[in-house]
SELOZA-408142 format. One line per field, with one value per residue (C-alpha): residue number from 1; x, y, z. Coordinates in nm, 3 decimals. Layout:
<lofis>
seq c(NUM; ...)
c1 c(X; ...)
c2 c(Y; ...)
c3 c(Z; ...)
</lofis>
This chain:
<lofis>
seq c(1; 2; 3; 4; 5; 6; 7; 8; 9; 10; 11; 12; 13; 14; 15; 16; 17; 18; 19; 20; 21; 22; 23; 24; 25; 26; 27; 28; 29; 30; 31; 32; 33; 34; 35; 36; 37; 38; 39; 40; 41; 42; 43; 44; 45; 46; 47; 48; 49; 50; 51; 52; 53; 54; 55; 56; 57; 58; 59; 60; 61; 62; 63; 64; 65; 66; 67; 68; 69; 70; 71; 72; 73; 74; 75; 76; 77; 78; 79; 80; 81; 82; 83; 84; 85; 86; 87; 88; 89; 90; 91; 92; 93; 94; 95; 96; 97; 98; 99; 100; 101; 102; 103; 104; 105; 106; 107; 108; 109; 110; 111; 112; 113; 114; 115; 116; 117; 118; 119; 120; 121; 122; 123; 124; 125; 126; 127; 128; 129; 130; 131; 132; 133; 134; 135; 136; 137; 138; 139; 140; 141; 142; 143; 144; 145; 146; 147; 148; 149; 150; 151; 152; 153; 154; 155; 156; 157; 158; 159; 160; 161; 162; 163; 164; 165; 166; 167; 168; 169; 170; 171; 172; 173; 174; 175; 176; 177; 178; 179; 180; 181; 182; 183; 184; 185; 186; 187; 188; 189; 190; 191; 192; 193; 194; 195; 196; 197; 198; 199; 200; 201; 202; 203; 204; 205; 206; 207; 208; 209; 210; 211; 212; 213; 214; 215; 216; 217; 218; 219; 220; 221; 222; 223; 224; 225; 226; 227; 228; 229; 230; 231; 232; 233; 234; 235; 236; 237; 238; 239; 240; 241; 242; 243; 244; 245; 246; 247; 248; 249; 250; 251; 252; 253; 254; 255; 256; 257; 258; 259; 260; 261; 262; 263; 264; 265; 266; 267; 268; 269; 270; 271; 272; 273; 274; 275; 276; 277; 278; 279; 280; 281; 282; 283; 284; 285; 286; 287; 288; 289; 290; 291; 292; 293; 294; 295; 296; 297; 298; 299; 300; 301; 302; 303; 304; 305; 306; 307; 308; 309; 310; 311; 312; 313; 314; 315; 316; 317; 318; 319; 320; 321; 322; 323; 324; 325; 326; 327; 328; 329; 330; 331; 332; 333; 334; 335; 336; 337; 338; 339; 340; 341; 342; 343; 344; 345; 346; 347; 348; 349; 350; 351; 352; 353; 354; 355; 356; 357; 358; 359; 360; 361; 362; 363; 364; 365; 366; 367; 368; 369; 370; 371; 372; 373; 374; 375; 376; 377; 378; 379; 380; 381; 382; 383; 384; 385; 386; 387; 388; 389; 390; 391; 392; 393; 394; 395; 396; 397; 398; 399; 400; 401; 402; 403; 404; 405; 406; 407; 408; 409; 410; 411; 412; 413; 414; 415; 416; 417; 418; 419; 420; 421; 422; 423; 424; 425; 426; 427; 428; 429; 430; 431; 432; 433; 434; 435; 436; 437; 438; 439; 440; 441; 442; 443; 444; 445; 446; 447; 448; 449; 450; 451; 452; 453; 454; 455; 456; 457; 458; 459; 460; 461; 462; 463; 464; 465; 466; 467; 468; 469; 470; 471; 472; 473; 474; 475)
c1 c(9.259; 9.045; 9.112; 8.870; 9.005; 9.028; 9.110; 9.376; 9.582; 9.521; 9.746; 9.721; 9.876; 9.968; 9.976; 10.063; 9.816; 9.813; 9.490; 9.351; 9.043; 9.089; 9.407; 9.252; 9.059; 9.394; 9.518; 9.192; 9.195; 9.550; 9.463; 9.160; 9.360; 9.608; 9.319; 9.296; 8.965; 8.949; 8.819; 8.826; 8.980; 9.045; 9.219; 9.515; 9.636; 9.745; 10.089; 10.128; 9.912; 9.863; 9.633; 9.767; 9.532; 9.519; 9.383; 9.303; 9.334; 9.237; 9.402; 9.380; 9.752; 10.091; 10.172; 9.859; 9.963; 10.297; 10.124; 9.899; 10.196; 10.394; 10.096; 10.051; 10.423; 10.382; 10.111; 10.256; 10.277; 10.174; 10.408; 10.372; 10.485; 10.467; 10.294; 10.147; 10.058; 9.740; 9.758; 10.113; 10.014; 9.734; 9.982; 10.237; 10.305; 10.084; 9.700; 9.653; 9.771; 9.711; 9.532; 9.449; 9.084; 9.134; 9.254; 9.554; 9.511; 9.585; 9.808; 9.493; 9.439; 9.796; 9.793; 9.490; 9.576; 9.938; 10.141; 10.042; 9.675; 9.727; 9.899; 9.557; 9.406; 9.691; 9.665; 9.289; 9.361; 9.632; 9.378; 9.091; 9.241; 8.906; 8.879; 9.138; 8.848; 8.675; 8.971; 9.191; 9.183; 9.184; 8.798; 8.809; 9.158; 9.250; 9.599; 9.631; 9.916; 10.095; 10.424; 10.366; 10.378; 10.040; 9.946; 9.647; 9.758; 10.112; 10.220; 10.526; 10.652; 10.758; 10.640; 10.764; 10.581; 10.275; 10.248; 10.047; 9.794; 9.779; 9.725; 9.444; 9.293; 9.315; 9.140; 8.855; 8.815; 8.766; 8.549; 8.316; 8.312; 8.431; 8.708; 9.064; 9.323; 9.695; 9.928; 10.175; 10.425; 10.644; 10.979; 10.969; 10.797; 10.843; 10.491; 10.638; 10.777; 10.466; 10.252; 10.494; 10.510; 10.124; 10.097; 10.348; 10.143; 9.798; 9.743; 9.708; 9.435; 9.083; 9.120; 9.371; 9.302; 9.556; 9.616; 9.803; 9.976; 10.038; 9.875; 9.907; 10.100; 9.800; 9.587; 9.831; 9.890; 9.526; 9.448; 9.725; 9.649; 9.273; 9.355; 9.625; 9.471; 9.161; 9.073; 8.927; 9.152; 9.026; 9.207; 9.019; 9.169; 8.994; 8.682; 8.600; 8.610; 8.409; 8.139; 8.085; 8.085; 7.836; 7.608; 7.626; 7.559; 7.260; 7.106; 7.210; 7.033; 6.713; 6.728; 6.789; 6.554; 6.806; 6.886; 7.248; 7.199; 7.109; 7.374; 7.721; 7.987; 8.329; 8.590; 8.907; 9.199; 9.266; 9.465; 9.339; 9.022; 8.924; 8.975; 8.775; 8.497; 8.466; 8.442; 8.184; 7.972; 7.969; 7.861; 7.581; 7.450; 7.629; 7.662; 7.852; 8.174; 8.459; 8.780; 9.050; 9.401; 9.688; 9.675; 9.309; 9.022; 9.078; 8.974; 9.036; 9.368; 9.520; 9.900; 10.007; 10.032; 9.883; 9.924; 9.742; 9.482; 9.390; 9.384; 9.124; 8.911; 8.940; 8.768; 8.467; 8.418; 8.379; 8.141; 8.128; 8.516; 8.539; 8.886; 9.051; 9.106; 8.909; 8.732; 8.637; 8.483; 8.307; 8.092; 7.737; 7.818; 7.575; 7.823; 8.183; 8.378; 8.721; 8.973; 9.274; 9.442; 9.328; 9.245; 9.261; 8.929; 8.795; 8.443; 8.328; 8.382; 8.082; 7.868; 7.908; 7.788; 7.444; 7.120; 7.138; 7.498; 7.637; 7.992; 8.203; 8.532; 8.708; 9.068; 9.198; 9.261; 9.207; 8.919; 8.951; 8.729; 8.644; 8.297; 8.227; 8.266; 8.025; 7.713; 7.544; 7.634; 7.613; 7.293; 7.472; 7.830; 8.028; 8.382; 8.621; 8.644; 8.459; 8.404; 8.158; 7.827; 7.822; 8.160; 8.260; 8.450; 8.564; 8.483; 8.116; 8.226; 8.528; 8.448; 8.095; 8.204; 8.476; 8.236; 8.007; 8.297; 8.437; 8.100; 8.024; 8.389; 8.382; 8.668; 8.672; 8.486; 8.277; 8.144; 7.790; 7.913; 8.038; 7.710; 7.523; 7.739; 7.676; 7.298; 7.312; 7.492; 7.253; 6.951; 7.074; 6.963; 6.580; 6.366; 6.240; 6.603; 6.729; 6.839; 7.104; 7.326; 7.248; 7.295; 7.542; 7.491; 7.726; 8.021; 7.904; 7.574; 7.632; 7.340; 7.522; 7.793; 7.522; 7.336; 7.644; 7.755; 7.411; 7.396; 7.752; 7.678; 7.377; 7.555; 7.833; 7.586; 7.407; 7.743; 7.849; 8.163; 8.059; 8.192; 7.984; 7.999; 7.902; 8.093; 8.212; 8.423; 8.409; 8.678)
c2 c(8.535; 8.788; 8.814; 9.084; 9.297; 9.683; 9.987; 10.069; 9.786; 9.897; 9.898; 10.015; 9.776; 9.930; 9.637; 9.600; 9.326; 9.182; 9.292; 8.946; 8.788; 8.613; 8.798; 9.028; 8.735; 8.555; 8.857; 8.894; 8.525; 8.532; 8.822; 8.635; 8.320; 8.532; 8.667; 9.009; 9.190; 9.380; 9.736; 9.873; 9.810; 10.113; 10.166; 10.394; 10.385; 10.176; 10.061; 9.869; 9.559; 9.589; 9.773; 9.950; 9.894; 10.016; 9.760; 9.857; 9.573; 9.571; 9.316; 9.225; 9.299; 9.354; 8.983; 8.948; 9.254; 9.071; 8.754; 8.948; 9.120; 8.800; 8.624; 8.896; 8.878; 8.514; 8.552; 8.480; 8.759; 9.019; 9.301; 9.467; 9.823; 9.949; 9.915; 10.211; 10.175; 10.392; 10.465; 10.598; 10.801; 10.964; 11.072; 11.212; 11.571; 11.552; 11.567; 11.911; 12.270; 12.627; 12.859; 13.225; 13.339; 13.670; 13.780; 14.011; 14.192; 14.550; 14.770; 14.847; 14.474; 14.440; 14.744; 14.619; 14.255; 14.325; 14.630; 14.907; 14.821; 14.506; 14.705; 14.856; 14.510; 14.381; 14.670; 14.619; 14.262; 14.392; 14.617; 14.366; 14.006; 13.828; 14.013; 13.754; 13.516; 13.759; 13.906; 13.595; 13.243; 13.136; 13.092; 12.802; 12.650; 12.335; 12.208; 11.824; 11.742; 11.404; 11.258; 10.935; 10.700; 10.523; 10.542; 10.315; 9.965; 10.078; 10.176; 10.387; 10.501; 10.844; 11.196; 11.185; 10.861; 10.988; 11.290; 11.116; 11.017; 11.368; 11.506; 11.265; 11.381; 11.746; 11.647; 11.491; 11.791; 12.009; 11.782; 11.667; 11.974; 12.269; 12.310; 12.416; 12.195; 12.163; 11.882; 11.945; 11.658; 11.690; 11.519; 11.437; 11.192; 11.394; 11.488; 11.804; 11.917; 11.822; 12.027; 12.329; 12.306; 12.306; 12.605; 12.793; 12.749; 12.777; 13.152; 13.064; 12.801; 12.782; 12.425; 12.133; 11.780; 11.537; 11.242; 10.898; 10.973; 10.654; 10.582; 10.657; 10.969; 11.089; 11.119; 11.354; 11.564; 11.617; 11.679; 11.942; 12.123; 12.128; 12.309; 12.542; 12.652; 12.870; 12.679; 12.321; 12.014; 11.689; 11.347; 11.188; 10.838; 10.853; 11.053; 11.029; 10.650; 10.652; 10.874; 10.661; 10.337; 10.473; 10.585; 10.251; 10.065; 10.294; 10.186; 9.826; 9.805; 9.931; 9.631; 9.366; 9.522; 9.577; 9.883; 10.012; 10.003; 9.637; 9.473; 9.351; 9.494; 9.361; 9.609; 9.453; 9.697; 9.941; 10.197; 10.546; 10.426; 10.152; 10.395; 10.674; 10.432; 10.290; 10.642; 10.751; 10.444; 10.491; 10.859; 10.730; 10.501; 10.170; 9.991; 9.678; 9.700; 9.463; 9.590; 9.345; 9.374; 9.127; 9.051; 8.954; 9.115; 9.452; 9.447; 9.648; 9.543; 9.390; 9.434; 9.309; 9.558; 9.860; 10.223; 10.518; 10.544; 10.173; 10.186; 10.468; 10.266; 9.954; 10.141; 10.234; 9.902; 9.529; 9.539; 9.162; 9.157; 8.906; 8.763; 8.553; 8.560; 8.758; 8.436; 8.366; 8.708; 8.711; 8.417; 8.546; 8.895; 9.110; 9.312; 9.277; 9.590; 9.527; 9.810; 9.588; 9.364; 9.124; 8.754; 8.725; 8.532; 8.219; 8.236; 7.988; 8.245; 8.439; 8.129; 8.156; 8.510; 8.599; 8.598; 8.823; 8.921; 9.252; 9.238; 9.535; 9.398; 9.724; 9.628; 9.749; 9.622; 9.268; 9.254; 9.065; 8.792; 8.735; 8.870; 8.604; 8.340; 8.470; 8.555; 8.239; 8.360; 8.735; 8.924; 9.251; 9.289; 9.616; 9.662; 9.948; 9.852; 10.011; 9.673; 9.547; 9.683; 9.900; 10.067; 10.251; 10.547; 10.850; 11.068; 11.050; 11.257; 11.483; 11.704; 11.783; 11.814; 12.073; 12.256; 12.295; 12.377; 12.646; 12.792; 12.840; 12.946; 12.692; 12.707; 12.333; 12.006; 11.866; 11.518; 11.655; 11.768; 11.418; 11.261; 11.513; 11.413; 11.044; 11.111; 11.307; 11.018; 10.758; 10.973; 11.016; 10.657; 10.680; 10.426; 10.284; 10.241; 10.072; 9.711; 9.461; 9.580; 9.946; 10.079; 10.356; 10.608; 10.601; 10.826; 11.006; 11.106; 11.478; 11.545; 11.358; 11.634; 11.901; 11.733; 11.669; 12.041; 12.160; 11.927; 12.019; 12.395; 12.362; 12.157; 12.415; 12.689; 12.497; 12.434; 12.789; 12.721; 12.923; 13.263; 13.553; 13.521; 13.869; 13.978; 14.332; 14.573; 14.872; 15.128)
c3 c(14.036; 13.866; 13.491; 13.400; 13.124; 13.174; 12.967; 13.222; 13.051; 12.690; 12.397; 12.041; 11.797; 11.450; 11.203; 10.835; 10.714; 10.352; 10.181; 10.143; 10.287; 10.622; 10.718; 10.976; 11.119; 11.196; 11.395; 11.592; 11.666; 11.795; 12.023; 12.158; 12.225; 12.433; 12.642; 12.494; 12.459; 12.126; 12.172; 11.818; 11.468; 11.239; 10.910; 10.942; 10.587; 10.286; 10.160; 9.832; 9.866; 10.247; 10.485; 10.788; 11.085; 11.435; 11.678; 12.037; 12.297; 12.661; 12.894; 13.254; 13.336; 13.182; 13.144; 12.934; 12.731; 12.663; 12.555; 12.317; 12.144; 12.130; 11.974; 11.716; 11.619; 11.543; 11.297; 10.954; 10.703; 10.955; 11.046; 11.386; 11.322; 11.677; 12.010; 12.208; 12.572; 12.568; 12.940; 12.926; 12.623; 12.812; 13.083; 12.849; 12.945; 13.252; 13.273; 13.398; 13.309; 13.443; 13.211; 13.244; 13.297; 13.133; 12.786; 12.778; 12.437; 12.523; 12.738; 12.944; 13.010; 13.121; 13.350; 13.531; 13.564; 13.665; 13.744; 13.828; 13.882; 14.085; 14.367; 14.457; 14.490; 14.702; 14.939; 14.966; 15.082; 15.316; 15.479; 15.484; 15.465; 15.414; 15.074; 14.951; 14.896; 14.652; 14.467; 14.416; 14.315; 14.682; 14.702; 14.455; 14.498; 14.687; 14.767; 14.718; 14.961; 14.957; 15.070; 14.862; 15.147; 15.104; 14.731; 14.668; 14.577; 14.545; 14.903; 14.976; 14.621; 14.709; 14.617; 14.254; 14.162; 14.347; 14.117; 13.840; 14.104; 14.235; 13.885; 13.839; 14.161; 14.044; 13.714; 13.907; 14.130; 13.832; 13.626; 13.892; 14.125; 13.929; 14.183; 14.090; 14.264; 14.245; 14.343; 14.625; 14.659; 14.959; 14.976; 15.345; 15.565; 15.883; 16.021; 16.169; 15.828; 15.647; 15.889; 15.861; 15.472; 15.445; 15.688; 15.479; 15.155; 15.306; 15.230; 14.859; 14.910; 15.023; 15.140; 15.187; 15.064; 15.223; 15.007; 15.029; 15.359; 15.559; 15.899; 16.181; 16.080; 15.870; 16.182; 16.360; 16.050; 15.987; 16.338; 16.384; 16.054; 16.141; 16.461; 16.331; 15.996; 15.933; 15.610; 15.601; 15.591; 15.463; 15.436; 15.149; 15.209; 15.549; 15.525; 15.155; 15.182; 15.506; 15.362; 15.051; 15.254; 15.482; 15.191; 15.035; 15.356; 15.428; 15.102; 15.152; 15.486; 15.327; 15.092; 15.359; 15.613; 15.894; 16.112; 16.163; 16.534; 16.552; 16.317; 16.368; 16.135; 16.079; 15.940; 15.815; 15.789; 16.056; 15.857; 15.752; 15.575; 15.822; 16.131; 15.968; 15.852; 16.199; 16.349; 16.103; 16.138; 16.517; 16.472; 16.238; 16.502; 16.481; 16.803; 16.729; 16.508; 16.538; 16.378; 16.256; 16.138; 16.079; 16.454; 16.446; 16.622; 16.795; 17.163; 17.476; 17.629; 17.308; 17.303; 16.960; 16.672; 16.860; 16.844; 17.011; 16.751; 16.766; 17.149; 17.120; 16.877; 17.090; 17.364; 17.129; 16.960; 16.995; 17.292; 17.320; 17.336; 17.061; 16.997; 16.726; 16.353; 16.090; 15.976; 16.343; 16.420; 16.080; 16.177; 16.218; 16.124; 15.917; 15.727; 15.620; 15.513; 15.379; 15.334; 15.348; 15.085; 14.813; 14.842; 15.223; 15.248; 15.093; 14.956; 15.207; 15.484; 15.356; 15.406; 15.788; 15.809; 15.928; 15.700; 15.391; 15.440; 15.297; 15.169; 15.086; 14.958; 14.865; 14.825; 14.492; 14.229; 14.382; 14.639; 14.970; 14.827; 14.457; 14.401; 14.132; 14.397; 14.664; 14.480; 14.619; 14.977; 14.983; 14.929; 14.840; 14.707; 14.656; 14.549; 14.472; 14.104; 13.806; 13.634; 13.905; 14.020; 14.327; 14.304; 14.623; 14.467; 14.660; 14.359; 14.475; 14.775; 14.754; 14.461; 14.585; 14.956; 14.866; 14.635; 14.934; 15.167; 14.942; 14.858; 15.226; 15.307; 15.591; 15.841; 15.903; 15.805; 16.088; 16.137; 16.066; 15.728; 15.646; 15.755; 15.543; 15.255; 15.310; 15.320; 15.001; 14.823; 14.953; 14.861; 14.508; 14.448; 14.408; 14.594; 14.263; 14.142; 14.449; 14.407; 14.512; 14.216; 14.254; 14.610; 14.509; 14.239; 13.932; 13.929; 13.629; 13.773; 13.795; 14.025; 14.306; 14.343; 14.331; 14.610; 14.819; 14.774; 14.893; 15.186; 15.297; 15.271; 15.474; 15.741; 15.754; 15.806; 16.081; 16.262; 16.239; 16.040; 15.726; 15.672; 15.523; 15.143; 15.026; 14.711; 14.743; 14.533; 14.749; 14.726)
</lofis>
């Protein structure tokens, strides 16, 4: 099991420690023996002959956090005053808020921003509906819509429990793309009701980002909304993941000297991400993809664990009609892409892949196979985690993609726009920077989002999806 510590399991211990030599060392030693990773030690104050210290500790999971606090309580002469979970503290009160863009300091300000002046603006939009993009927040506002049925790593936890994730998504939209986004958590699992709800709220938004909706319902919902709305609809769990995978694979193949059209790819997991990745890889030129799920290899005519989407994909993939388990079809393959669940493969399975294998073990938080155990087999390894090289993270795609979509006022998001986004992400790693441990740009590389936005805007114009963007204030 992976025991890497992470700030996501982080606590602050406030301790009263006697002001004598060696006392702090005893505390730090106890934390270390319990597996904790000490982040910082600060003085918070003084009391009689003691020092009040704040110690930040990172752990690998909640069990390790419990061991750390128990170990500290057992250190003689040390008082544990309180324990603060830093992740919960960060979420207290929510992570986003709405603020006004204009000051309201005088009666004149109020009369223009609201009544009576706003009536003139409303009537202008009534007479020319497209002016809503210039005269309201719509041109830079995205709805993040979920029903909470497929939250990453957590599954069906419902719309309320999904809200912190949606808030985080909105934060990323703003930070990396300058896009305003708002969570819409729907208390229904009925595709018909979800479609109708999104259609009802669509006038206030310039785009819709579907999030954490389980397959196969997500395919129907996205398809219907894409046809019935005149603003772009994007399911990030599908297309954002697929775009970043394609970008990483593009650069990985440069290193191993292989071409997409000539390799065999095994995709494990045929939910939203796996299906979308398969489709995008095929559009990019892949010829030999074998999909797998809990029933093994997907092939034309398979009866077990099927649905209409899988039947469609079966007709497009596995040209050699391979059958059997994941381990069986993985033998001799050039690339493994896992978008499934953790610890489903032994390291030895990578040994049977083809020369210079590329492994994308993207299950989170635990990859399909432990990266530490396959370095001697795999030439290139990518995961979904931030504490390993080559993190496949959707934040490399969706903020820049929506920035481009909103800037061009695109009516929809085409496959050409997705391919353009993948090329922009891959191209953000300069040839001199390319290496086995650097096939994907870092998430804090701000130039990535700029390049993605430009590429998507250009693709929207080429596809004829863009609207005119003249800003006008005519009477």
